C-alpha positions as CSV (number, residue, x, y, z in Angstrom):
1,M,11.4,-0.3,14.6
2,R,11.3,-4.0,15.0
3,R,13.7,-5.7,12.7
4,T,15.7,-3.3,12.1
5,P,3.5,4.2,2.0
6,M,-0.9,22.0,-13.3
7,V,-0.9,20.0,-9.5
8,L,-4.3,18.3,-9.7
9,A,-3.8,17.2,-13.3
10,A,-0.5,15.6,-12.5
11,A,-2.1,13.9,-9.4
12,T,-4.9,12.4,-11.4
13,A,-2.5,10.7,-13.7
14,L,-0.9,8.7,-10.9
15,M,-2.0,5.2,-10.4
16,L,-1.7,4.0,-6.8
17,T,-1.5,0.3,-6.0
18,A,-4.9,-1.4,-5.3
19,A,-5.9,-5.0,-5.1
20,C,-9.5,-4.1,-6.0
21,S,-11.7,-1.1,-6.3
22,G,-14.8,0.0,-4.6
23,G,-17.1,2.9,-4.1
24,G,-19.0,4.8,-1.4
25,S,-18.0,5.3,2.2
26,D,-18.6,3.8,5.6
27,E,-20.9,6.5,6.9
28,T,-22.7,9.7,6.0
29,P,-20.3,12.5,5.0
30,S,-19.8,15.3,7.5
31,A,-18.0,18.6,7.3
32,A,-14.4,18.8,8.3
33,G,-13.4,20.8,11.4
34,S,-14.7,20.9,15.0
35,S,-13.1,21.1,18.4
36,D,-11.2,18.8,20.6
37,A,-13.2,16.0,22.3
38,A,-10.6,15.8,25.0
39,S,-11.6,19.2,26.2
40,G,-15.2,18.3,26.3
41,G,-16.1,19.7,22.8
42,E,-17.2,17.9,19.7
43,L,-15.1,15.5,17.8
44,T,-13.0,16.8,14.9
45,S,-14.4,15.4,11.6
46,I,-12.0,14.1,9.1
47,T,-12.2,12.0,5.9
48,V,-9.6,9.5,5.0
49,G,-9.4,8.0,1.5
50,V,-8.7,4.3,1.7
51,L,-8.8,1.2,-0.5
52,P,-10.8,-2.0,0.4
53,I,-7.7,-4.2,0.6
54,V,-5.8,-6.2,3.2
55,D,-3.2,-3.4,3.6
56,T,-5.7,-1.1,5.3
57,A,-6.8,-3.5,8.0
58,A,-5.2,-1.5,10.9
59,I,-7.2,1.7,10.2
60,W,-10.5,-0.2,10.0
61,L,-9.7,-2.0,13.2
62,G,-8.7,1.2,14.9
63,K,-12.0,2.8,13.9
64,D,-13.9,-0.3,15.1
65,K,-12.2,-0.2,18.5
66,G,-12.9,3.5,19.0
67,I,-9.2,4.5,18.9
68,F,-9.8,7.6,16.7
69,E,-12.7,8.8,18.8
70,E,-10.4,8.5,21.9
71,H,-8.0,10.9,20.1
72,G,-10.8,13.4,19.4
73,L,-11.5,12.4,15.8
74,D,-14.8,11.6,14.0
75,M,-13.3,9.7,11.1
76,K,-15.1,8.8,7.9
77,L,-13.4,6.2,5.7
78,E,-14.1,7.0,2.1
79,V,-13.6,3.9,-0.1
80,A,-12.1,5.3,-3.3
81,Q,-12.9,4.1,-6.8
82,G,-9.4,2.8,-7.2
83,G,-6.1,4.4,-6.0
84,A,-5.8,7.2,-8.6
85,A,-8.6,9.1,-6.9
86,V,-6.9,9.4,-3.5
87,V,-3.9,11.8,-4.2
88,P,-5.9,14.5,-5.9
89,A,-8.7,14.3,-3.3
90,V,-6.1,14.9,-0.5
91,V,-4.3,17.7,-2.5
92,S,-7.6,19.4,-3.1
93,G,-8.7,19.1,0.5
94,E,-11.7,16.8,-0.2
95,Y,-9.9,14.2,2.0
96,Q,-7.8,15.3,4.9
97,F,-5.7,12.1,4.8
98,G,-5.2,9.2,2.3
99,F,-3.6,5.8,1.9
100,S,-1.1,4.9,-0.8
101,N,1.9,2.7,-1.4
102,V,5.2,4.5,-0.8
103,T,6.4,4.4,-4.4
104,S,3.3,6.2,-5.7
105,L,3.9,8.9,-3.1
106,L,7.5,9.2,-4.1
107,V,6.6,9.6,-7.8
108,A,3.9,12.1,-6.9
109,S,6.3,14.1,-4.7
110,G,8.9,14.0,-7.5
111,K,6.3,15.6,-9.7
112,G,6.0,18.5,-7.2
113,L,2.8,17.4,-5.5
114,P,2.8,18.8,-1.9
115,L,2.4,15.5,0.1
116,K,3.5,14.5,3.6
117,L,3.7,11.0,5.1
118,V,2.2,11.0,8.6
119,A,2.0,7.3,9.6
120,P,3.0,3.9,8.2
121,G,0.4,1.7,6.4
122,N,1.9,-1.8,6.3
123,F,5.2,-3.6,6.0
124,S,6.5,-6.8,4.5
125,T,6.6,-9.7,6.9
126,G,10.3,-9.8,6.2
127,D,10.0,-13.6,5.6
128,T,11.5,-14.6,2.3
129,K,9.5,-17.8,2.5
130,S,6.1,-16.3,3.3
131,D,5.1,-12.8,2.6
132,I,2.0,-10.8,1.4
133,G,3.3,-10.4,-2.1
134,A,5.2,-12.6,-4.5
135,V,6.0,-13.4,-8.1
136,V,4.4,-16.7,-9.1
137,A,4.6,-18.9,-12.2
138,M,3.3,-22.3,-13.2
139,P,5.7,-25.3,-12.9
140,A,5.6,-25.8,-16.7
141,S,6.9,-22.3,-17.3
142,G,10.4,-23.4,-16.3
143,I,10.8,-20.3,-14.1
144,T,12.3,-21.3,-10.8
145,S,14.4,-18.3,-9.8
146,P,14.3,-14.6,-10.2
147,A,17.0,-14.7,-12.9
148,D,14.6,-16.8,-15.0
149,L,12.2,-13.8,-15.3
150,A,14.6,-12.1,-17.7
151,G,13.0,-12.1,-21.1
152,K,9.6,-13.2,-19.8
153,T,6.2,-11.6,-19.6
154,V,5.2,-10.6,-16.0
155,A,1.9,-9.2,-15.0
156,V,1.7,-6.3,-12.5
157,N,-1.3,-4.3,-11.4
158,T,0.2,-0.9,-12.2
159,L,3.2,-0.2,-14.5
160,N,6.1,1.8,-13.2
161,N,5.3,1.3,-9.6
162,I,6.3,-0.6,-6.5
163,G,5.6,-4.0,-8.1
164,D,7.9,-3.8,-11.2
165,S,10.6,-1.8,-9.4
166,T,11.0,-4.4,-6.7
167,V,10.8,-7.3,-9.2
168,R,13.5,-5.7,-11.2
169,A,15.6,-5.3,-8.1
170,V,15.5,-9.0,-7.2
171,V,16.2,-10.0,-10.8
172,D,19.2,-7.7,-10.8
173,K,20.4,-9.2,-7.5
174,A,20.0,-12.7,-9.0
175,G,22.2,-11.9,-12.0
176,G,19.4,-11.5,-14.6
177,D,18.8,-8.6,-16.9
178,P,15.7,-6.8,-15.7
179,S,15.5,-4.6,-18.8
180,T,14.4,-7.6,-20.8
181,I,11.3,-8.3,-18.7
182,K,8.0,-7.4,-20.4
183,F,5.7,-6.0,-17.8
184,V,2.0,-6.0,-18.6
185,E,-0.7,-4.2,-16.6
186,M,-3.5,-6.4,-15.2
187,G,-5.9,-6.4,-12.3
188,F,-5.0,-8.7,-9.4
189,P,-8.3,-10.6,-9.7
190,D,-7.4,-11.5,-13.3
191,M,-3.9,-12.8,-12.5
192,P,-4.7,-16.3,-11.2
193,A,-6.4,-17.3,-14.5
194,A,-3.8,-15.5,-16.6
195,V,-1.0,-17.4,-15.0
196,A,-2.8,-20.8,-15.1
197,S,-3.6,-20.4,-18.8
198,G,-0.2,-19.2,-19.8
199,K,-1.4,-15.8,-20.9
200,V,1.5,-14.4,-19.0
201,D,4.7,-16.2,-17.9
202,A,4.5,-15.0,-14.4
203,A,2.7,-12.5,-12.2
204,W,3.5,-10.2,-9.3
205,I,0.5,-10.7,-7.0
206,L,-0.6,-9.7,-3.5
207,E,-2.9,-11.3,-1.0
208,P,-5.6,-12.6,-1.1
209,F,-5.0,-13.4,-4.7
210,L,-1.6,-14.9,-3.9
211,T,-3.2,-17.6,-1.9
212,I,-5.8,-18.2,-4.7
213,T,-3.1,-18.5,-7.3
214,K,-1.0,-20.9,-5.2
215,E,-4.0,-23.1,-4.6
216,Q,-4.4,-23.3,-8.4
217,G,-1.0,-24.8,-8.7
218,A,1.3,-21.8,-9.2
219,Q,4.7,-21.8,-7.5
220,V,6.4,-18.8,-5.8
221,V,9.5,-17.6,-7.7
222,T,10.4,-14.9,-5.2
223,Y,8.9,-12.9,-2.3
224,N,10.2,-9.7,-3.8
225,F,9.3,-7.3,-1.0
226,A,11.1,-9.4,1.7
227,E,14.0,-10.0,-0.7
228,V,14.5,-6.3,-1.4
229,D,14.3,-5.3,2.3
230,P,13.0,-7.4,5.3
231,D,11.8,-4.1,6.8
232,L,10.2,-2.7,3.7
233,M,7.5,-0.2,4.4
234,I,5.0,-0.9,1.6
235,A,2.4,1.8,2.2
236,G,1.6,4.8,4.3
237,Y,-1.0,7.4,5.3
238,F,-0.4,10.9,4.1
239,T,-1.8,14.4,4.0
240,S,-1.1,17.5,2.1
241,Q,1.6,19.9,3.2
242,Q,-1.0,22.7,3.3
243,Y,-3.3,20.7,5.7
244,E,-0.3,19.8,7.9
245,Q,0.6,23.5,8.2
246,S,-3.0,24.7,8.7
247,D,-4.2,22.1,11.2
248,P,-1.2,20.6,12.9
249,D,-3.2,19.5,16.0
250,T,-5.5,17.3,13.9
251,V,-2.6,15.9,12.0
252,S,-0.9,15.1,15.3
253,A,-4.1,13.5,16.6
254,F,-4.5,11.4,13.5
255,T,-0.9,10.3,13.6
256,D,-1.2,9.2,17.3
257,A,-4.4,7.4,16.6
258,M,-3.0,5.7,13.5
259,E,0.2,4.6,15.4
260,E,-2.0,3.2,18.2
261,S,-4.2,1.3,15.7
262,L,-1.1,-0.2,14.0
263,S,0.3,-1.4,17.3
264,Y,-3.1,-2.9,18.2
265,A,-3.4,-4.7,14.9
266,Q,0.1,-6.2,15.2
267,Q,-0.6,-7.3,18.8
268,H,-4.0,-8.7,17.9
269,P,-3.5,-10.5,14.6
270,D,-6.7,-12.5,14.9
271,E,-8.7,-9.3,15.2
272,A,-6.8,-7.7,12.3
273,R,-7.7,-10.8,10.1
274,A,-11.3,-10.8,11.2
275,I,-11.9,-7.1,10.4
276,L,-11.3,-7.9,6.7
277,S,-14.8,-9.4,6.5
278,T,-16.4,-6.1,7.3
279,Y,-15.0,-4.2,4.3
280,T,-13.8,-6.8,1.7
281,E,-15.4,-9.7,-0.1
282,I,-12.6,-12.2,0.5
283,D,-13.7,-15.8,0.6
284,P,-13.7,-16.8,4.3
285,T,-11.5,-19.9,3.5
286,V,-8.9,-17.8,1.7
287,Q,-9.1,-15.1,4.5
288,E,-8.2,-17.7,7.1
289,K,-5.2,-19.1,5.1
290,M,-3.6,-16.0,3.6
291,V,-0.6,-14.1,4.9
292,M,-1.3,-10.8,6.7
293,P,1.1,-7.9,6.5
294,R,3.2,-6.6,9.4
295,F,1.9,-3.5,11.1
296,E,4.5,-1.2,12.7
297,S,3.9,2.2,14.3
298,A,7.0,4.1,13.1
299,I,7.8,5.2,9.6
300,N,11.0,3.5,8.2
301,A,12.8,6.4,6.6
302,D,15.6,4.1,5.3
303,S,13.0,2.0,3.5
304,V,11.4,5.1,1.9
305,Q,14.9,6.1,0.6
306,L,15.5,2.6,-0.7
307,L,12.3,2.7,-2.8
308,A,13.3,6.2,-4.0
309,D,16.6,4.8,-5.1
310,L,14.9,2.0,-7.0
311,A,12.5,4.4,-8.6
312,L,15.4,6.4,-10.0
313,K,17.4,3.3,-11.0
314,Y,14.6,1.8,-13.0
315,G,13.2,4.9,-14.6
316,L,10.1,5.6,-12.6
317,V,11.5,9.1,-12.0
318,T,14.0,11.0,-14.0
319,E,15.7,12.9,-11.2
320,P,16.4,11.9,-7.5
321,V,13.4,12.4,-5.3
322,D,14.1,14.6,-2.2
323,V,12.7,12.2,0.4
324,S,12.9,14.8,3.1
325,K,9.9,16.6,1.5
326,L,7.8,13.6,1.9
327,L,9.0,12.4,5.3
328,P,7.5,14.0,8.5
């Protein structure tokens, strides 16, 4: 890696990170199963639950470039009504694969849900001066360093997830008391106005809303992902353990196609940025300015373990998560 993401009831309760929500899919649904295109048969039909956010650019680009078809897959991208719908749909078999941030998968795995990572989703840029996510505050707030966040109100899109756990970690590192931070749940689109008006002292926010907030005068307090780990794997693509065991050839084909798509997206950043206009409603000016994530083709196991350790340290889980159950 250079520079070095009772069962159904529990799944439904999990909130995965999502910058925005959407509905529908990119094509007419088709039944799962078929034979291998490489041997002259039909493509194998799969459904992948995704979110219409910057983080999923690589899979949309790979589909557009025909990479999945080359690997024998007829892939339908199902745009979920928010992240909480993805895990139960994969567990039930409605989707064969799904996209989620890593912390959500760790929490789900810790609750006993039979999930398996099969490919990375996206990574921090590793740049502590320019990343896809940051904590921002207005100059008048007096917040200039992570330690200053202690005792303040900070907006996150989902409580007890990758946002607040990594924010707590950087505050800890800076000598502040993360237990005194008051996190409030708020959608990313609402954060720019909430920060500007003083409704919250600060906000943990992702692109493209990070660029919007900065253009409205907010200042970056910390790029928490990059500060926690320059090689932080933020999200990943996953399947159920049952599907992995019942159809290993399709899982292998998807993993290969996903890894190729990730490599292509990293090597062709202009195309990765341009594909956003096909499945998001980001303002073209913002789309041109904002920071894109890093796409790597290999799962960073150390990063997954780090996020598991943070989840335990800050109370997202009550017992250590056995990361080996989630990793390939």
